[in-house]
N, C-alpha and C positions, 0 to 999 in steps of 0.2 A: 505530385507535390514537390516543390523545390526543397532541397535539403538545407536551404538557408532561411533565416528569419528575415523577411524583407523589412526595410525601413519604411515606416509609415510617414505620411505627410506631417510636417510640424503643425501642432495645434497651438491655439492661443494660450499663453501662459496663464496658469491659475493664480489666484491671489497669493501674494507673498506670505500672508499669514498662514496659509495652508501648506505651502511648499517652499522652504528656504531655497534661495537661489545662490547664496554665497556660503562657502565653507565656514564652519564655526571657528572662532578665534582659537588658536592653538597655544597651549602653555609651553610645551617643549620646543626647543629650537627647530627650525625647518630643516629639511634635507639640503645638502649642498646643491648649488646650481651648476650648470655646465661650465660657467666661467670661474667657479671656485671649487677646485678639487677637494674631495673629502679628506679630512685629517682626523685621526683617531682622537686627537686632543679636543675635538669639538664637543664631544659628549663624554660623560663618565661611563665607562664600560661596566657591565655587570660582573660581579665577582665570579671567579671560576667555580665550577661545580665541585663539590666534595666527592662526587662519585667518579671523578675522572674526567678526561677531556671529552667534550661532546663531538658528535659527527654532524654531517650535513643533515641528518634526519631531524635534528632540532630546528634547523633553519626551515626545512620543509614543513614541519608541523606549524611553525610560527606563520609562514607565508600562507598556508592553507586556511588557518584560523582567521588571520587578519585580512585575507583577500576580499571577503564580502564587505568588511568594514571599510577597507580602503576605497572601495568603489561606492560607498554610501553617498559621497558628494556628487558623483556622476549620476547616481540613481535619481537624485532630487531635481535633476534637469529634465525637461520634457522632451529633449531630443532622444532619438533611439538609434540603434545600430543593428547591422545584420550579423549573421553567424560568421565568425572569423577563424574558428579553430578546427571545425570538423574535417576540413580538407587536409589537416596535418596529422590526423589520427590514423594510425595504420589499419589496413583492412583486417588484420589478424586480431584486433582488439576484441576481448571477450566481454568487457563491461566498460561503459562510458557514462559518466554523469557530468553534465555541464550546466552552469548557472549563467543566465544572461544578466549581467550586472548593470547593464544600461539598456533595458528592453524598450520595446516600442512605446510611444507616448501614451497610447490608449491603455496599455497594461499598467502604467504608473498611475494614470488618472483613476482607473477602477480600483487599484490597490489602495491608493490614498483615501478614496471614498469609503472603502470598507474599514480601514483602520480607524478612521474618524468616528466610527460607530462603537468603538471599544475604548472608552475613556481610561480604562486601566492600563492601556498601552502607552498613554501619553501622546504628545505631539511628535512630529518628525524630529524636531530639535531635541526633545527629551530622549527619543530612541537613539539618535546619533550620539548624544553625550554619554549615555549609558554604555553604548557599544564601544566608544572610544576609550572609556575607562577600562573596560574589560580587555580591549586589545593592548592597551599599555601594559597591563599586568601580564598578558600572555607573551608579549614580546620582550619583556624585561630580561629574561634569561639569556637572550642573545644580543642585548643592548639596543633593541629597536622599540619604537613607539608608533602610534597610528599615523603620525606625520611622515613616517618613512615609506608609506605605501600609497601615496596619492598619485603615483604613476600608473596604478592598476587601471586597465582599460575596461572594455565592455563585456568581457567574457572570461570565465575560468572553467577548467575541466579537470576531472580525474579519470585516468585511463588505466585499465588493468588488463594485462595479457598473461594467460596461464599456459606457459609452454611445456605441456606434459608434466613429467615428474619433477622438473626443475622448479626453483623458487619463482614466484610470480614477479613480473615486471610491473612496477607501478610508476606512472608518470603524472605530474601535475603540470598543466599548461595554463599560463596566465597571459592574457593579452596585455601589451604594454603601450601606454599612451605617451610616456616620456622616457625614452631610452636612457638618457644621461642620468636621470634621477633613479631609475631602476638599477643601473650599474653601480651607482653610488651606494644604494641600499645593500647590495650584495657585498660590495667592498667593505662596508661598515660591519656587516656580520662576520666576514672573514677575519677582520682585525680583532675580533673579540678574543681575549686571552683563553677562553674556554674552547676555542676552535683552532685547529692547526692541522698540518700535514696536507696542504693543498697542492695539487699538480694540474697544470694547464697543458693540454695536448690539442692537436688539430685533427679534425675528422671531416673530410670533404670540404675544407675551407672554413669550417666553423670551430671556434675555440670551445673546447669542452673542459670544464673545471671539475675535478673530482677530489674527494676527500678519502683518506685512508689508503691502504694498500690496494692497488689496482681498482680504485673506485669503490672499495668495500663500504665506505661511509656514505656513498651516494654521489651524485654528480648533477651539474646544471650547465645550461648553455642558453644563449640567446639565438633563436632560430627565426630569422625574419623579425617580425614585431611580436614574437612570443617568447616568454621566459619558460623554459622547460626544466623541471626539477624531477629527478628520478632516483630510485633506490639503487640503480646500477648504471654504469656507463652504456651498457647495451640498450637500456631503455631510452636514453638520450639519442643514441645513434639511430634507433628505429624511427624516431620523430624526424630526424634530419633526413633519413632516407626517403620518408614519405613526402616531406616538404620539397625534396629535389626530384620528384617525379615518380616515387614509388606508389603502389596501390593504396588508396585511402579508403577509409570507411565510408566517406560521403559518396564514393562511386560504387560501393558494394551493392550487388543486387539484393541481398538479404536485407541490408539496412534500408534501401529504398522501398522495398516491399513492406517492411515493418513500419516505417515512418509515414508512409502515404496515408493521407487523411487526418493526421494529427494536426492540431492548430498551428498556424504559422506564427501568430502572436503568442509568446509564452515566456514564462519566467525561468523554467528549468526543463531539461530533457534528460531522460535515462534510457540507455539501450543495453540489452543483454543478448548475447549470442547464445541462445539456449542450446542449440545443437552442439556447439563446441564444448560447452560446459558439461553436457551429457556424455560426450565422448571421453572427456577427462575423468568424469565420475566412474565410467565403466572401466577405464584403464586402471584407475586407482583401486577399484573393487577387485579386479583380476589380480593385481599385485598383492592385495591383502588376502587372496584365497577365496573370495566370494564367487560362487558359481554364477555364470552369466544368466542362468534361467531363474535365479532366486526372485528377481523382481521383473515383472513385465512392463517394459517402458516403451512399448510400441507407440502409444498415444503421444508421448513426449518427443519421440523421434520425428514426428510430423511437424513439430513447431520449428520454424526457421529462425524466428527472433521475437523479442518482446520489447516494445517501446512505450515510454510513458512521458507525458508532459504535464506541467503544472502551469496554469494560466489564470489571469484575472479577467472576469467578465462583468458586464453591467449588472448581472443578477447575482454574482457571487464568485467564489473561488472554485475552480474546476480542475479535475485531474482526469486526463484521457489516457486510456491504455489500449494499445494495439498488439495483437498477435498475428503473425503471418504463418501460413501453413503450406506444407508440400502435400498436395492432394494424393500424389502417388504413394505416400507413406501412411495414408489414413485408412483405417478399417472401415467396413461398411457401416458399422454401428456409430463410429465417430463422424462419418460424413452425414449420417441421418441426424445426429445430435446437433450439428452446426448448420445444416442446410434445410431444415424443415420449413415448410411454408408458414409465413407469419399470419396471424389473425388476431382479432380482438378476443381477449380471454373472457369467456362468459361468466367465470367465477367471480369477477369483480362486482357483478350485480348483487352478490350476497353480502358484500362487505359494508358494515354500517358507515353512514356518512361522517360520523365523528371519530372513526378509527384513527389512532395516532401512529400506527406502524403497519406497514403492508409489504409483503414480498410476493411477487407473482412470477411464474416461470412457465414457458411453453416447451414442449418436447421432453418432458420428464420420462415418458415411456422409453424414448431413445436413450436417455441418460441411464435409466435403470438397466436397459438391455446392454449398454456398453460396460456398466459396472459388473453385471453378472457374467459377461463375456470375459472380463479380466479375472474374476474370481474363479471361473471354471478352468482357466489356464493354470492358475497357481494352486488351487485346491479343488481338484476334480470331484471329491466326495461331497463338497458343499452343494453342488447342483442338486443332488438327490435329496439332501436335507431341506433345501428351500422349497422343493416341490412337495415334499411330505408335509411341510408346515403350511402349505396353501399359499405361498408367495408366488411361485412360478407354476408352469404347467397349463394345460388347456382350461382348467377351472380356477387357476390361481388368481390372486389379487391383481397382478400386473397385467393379465390378459384383459381386464375390464377397463383399463385406463385409457383416456383419450389423449393424455399428454399434458393437460392443463393442471396447474397447481397454484394455490394461493395460501398465504398464511397472514392472519391479521391479529392485531391487538387493539382493543378499544376500551373505553371506560366501562366498568362492570355495572351490573344491575343488582338490585336487592341487597345493597350493602357490600357487594364484592368489589374490591378496588379495580381489578383488571379482568377483562373478558378476552378470551383468545380461542382461535380455532384454526385447524388445518383443513383445507378443502382440496379434494382431488376430483377431477372430471372423470366421469364414468359413462360408458356406453351400455352398461348392463347392470342396473341396480340390484337385480335379483342375485346375480353371481357375486357382485360386490358384497352384499349383505352376508352371503354364505361364506365367502373367503374371510371376511373380518370376524365372523362368528367363530370360525375355526381357529384363527389366531387368538381370539379372545379366550376360548376355552383352554388353549395351551398355556396361556399366561395367567389363567384364573387361579391356579393353585400354586402356592409358594411355600417353601419349607425353610425354616431356620433351625440350626442345631448348635448346641454348645456342649463342651465337655469339661469335667472337673476331675482333679486327682486328690486323694486323701491318703494319709499314713497315720500310724499309731506308735506309741511307745509303751512297753510293759512297765510294771512296777519296778523291775530291776534295771530299767534304763535301756532295754534292748529295743532297737527300732524295727518295727514290723514293716514288711513290704507294702508299698503303696498300692492303692486300687484306683482304677480308672472308670469313670462313669460318664455317660452322655445321655442327652435327651433332645428331642426334636419337637418342634411345634409346626403344625401344618395350618396354613391360612387359605381359605377359599373365598374369593371375592363373590359377593352377592350382587347379581345384576337385576335391575328393575327396568320397567318401561313406562313411558308416559306419552300420551297422544297430545300433540299440539298442532292445531289447525290442519289436521289430516296427516301429519307426519309422526311416525313412531320414533321416539327418542329412547335409546338404550343407554343406561348409565349405571355406574357402580354405586351401590347404596352408601351414602355418606356415613363416616364414622366420627365426624366432628374434629378430626385432627389434620386433614389435608383436603385440598380441592379434589373433587371427584372427576372421573373420566366419563365422557359421553360420546356417542356416535349416532349417526343417522344417515339416511340417503334421502335426498330431496331434489327434484327437478334436475336430474343429470349430474348431481354432485354427491360425493361421499364426504361426510363431514365428521371430523374428530375434534371435540372441543373440551374446554375446561368446565365441566358440569353442564347440565341441561339448559341453564339460562343462556349460555353462550350460543347454543344452537338456536334457541328461540330468537335471539337478536338477529341472527342471519336470516331466518325465515321472515321476520318482520322487515328487514332491509330489502329483501328480494321483492316484497310486496309494496314497498314504499320508497323512501329516499335512501340512496346508497352513495358510496364513495365517488361514483362516476359523475354525480351532480355537485360535488364539492369543488369550487373554483380553485382553491389553493392546491388541491390534488391535481387537477387537470393542467394547471399552469406548470407545476413541477414536472409532470409527466411529459409535457411538450418540450421541456428544456433538455431532455436527454434521449438517446435512442432507446426505444422500448419494444423492439421487435421480438426479443426472445426472453429477456429477464428484466425485472424491474423491482427496485426496492425503494421504499418511501418512509420517512419518519417526519411527522409533524412535530418539530421540536417544541414549539410553544404549546401545542395541545398536550404533549407528553408532560411538560413542566406543570401545566395547569392540572393535569390528572394527578400528579404527585402531590401538589398543594391541596387539592380537594380530598383525596383519599387519605392522606396522612399529614395533617398540619404540622405535627412535631418533626417529621422527617423533612418537610419543606423548610422549616425554620433553620435546620442545621445545614441546609444546602443553599442558603441565601446568596453566598458568594458565587457559587457555580451558576445559580439561576440568573444572577445579575450579569455575569459574563456571557451567558448564552442568549440573553434577551434579544440581541440584534439578529440572531440566526433564526430564520423562518422555518427552514426545512433542510433535510439532507436526503438527496435522491441519487440513485444509481440506476443506470439503464445500460442495456447491451443489445447488440445486433451482430449477426455472423452469417457466413456462408462457408463454402468448402475451401476458400483461400485465405480468409482472415476473420478475426473477431475484433470488435470495437466496443469498449466499455467506457462509460463516463460517470464520474462521481462529481456532483455539484453540491456545494454547501451554499444554500441560498441566503444571501445577505442583501436584501433589496434596499 
């Protein structure tokens, strides 16, 4: 994948009523033009702070806050631009977050389509006006308003570098469309009475402006077409070094491996150097006296990087997450967890067609094995306890699992608002029943105790020593069985105060549900219509990778369930229900192998 966001062909403009093509009229005076140098007398400066003179940090905060707002006008144009900042980010960066303020035309069209479905947000003009008002208030402390930022270009980024025990370097990079206007804005901020102590120096032919002693108040510079603002002069210098040929994040092997496969069209990108952060955490832990063996971080050491994008799609708003792995650092259990062969999860055939929430996962046997492997390294005595409880071992519960798992929530039956169950694939129903029965018997008896103290006083006023007493109550759960269409359902006798627990094995599945009725629903779904014949579900499933994990919420079905089950509660949620009405579903899917994992969250707004 290219590390840049390619420019898409220009599309036909959408109607002016939907997307304003001209900036809104400005009340405050415009920024100076290149032909008219800025004068402090052109605007009334903000009063100096009572807490003392400000540093460049105030300007940094104002620029970061208003950056997105200043680019709002560019956003409403249908032209798009490519990535222009990542080549200036040092390869040593531990965290990068960048926003594409002028993304591809298709991103804008899809985003505008979605926002139109939420009347509470108002029109683009309403959003711009509200944002400008907020930005005027935010910039007032340094004598700036939203008109001072119309030079902001197509991209802005925040870069964090954690150099060991030293304080972090934080840089803000802003693409500049109008260099004269940008310099005028910085000159205007510097002329504010609340800011002073500026020094201009040269570094590799670039003017670096710093505030405070040796740049202790922060620094900024114009590097090519980028305004760089940092908390230290060293941070600015690192961007200059990279711009003039130093190693950049865009050329980093870890970054390329992590960002490969992420959408080219996007609104934002986040990158985290996981391995670097892990090394820092280990060094900080050692400095604090924490033993290196206290936590087993072997699995994390295999992660090279984590990348995330946010993008607008024709079907909704999407967030894609990539992890890249170093296979040489992966344990056998971890490789099995991420590399298992994909297949259709047979447990979905039990899920009712009207279920409004579903989570399914493949390879849970490998996941449990990896977790137990971790536990055995940190708590060796726990291994024997788990086997004694019937969880592990040749006859333990985990030995019977196929690796398939599903969890569902659906409208309840017989007056119950919600029905739900956990399903586990099993290759030996007899051993599964025996293992669950062992766990059931261990948990069947519970004991609660309380103690009290008492004291007395004699007729002459002498306080007698207090006495301590205690009493305990033992509760034993009573299990019942019921046969339903040839399946034996085991359940706790109801006491009228809480939903009961039930379990059964049926057709290669071990099921644990909320009462016997939830298991009956699954048996009926298996014999009739189930979630796999629900077109809304299959459409959502096809929109994300679903090789390994999958999560689905039918938002409208869930809201309808709330309204049906509890009209009073639905009435109190009318505002939330109205806001979520355009959202059809929320779906998450994932796929993986020994070198990477890719997850995608999609908020369906058709």
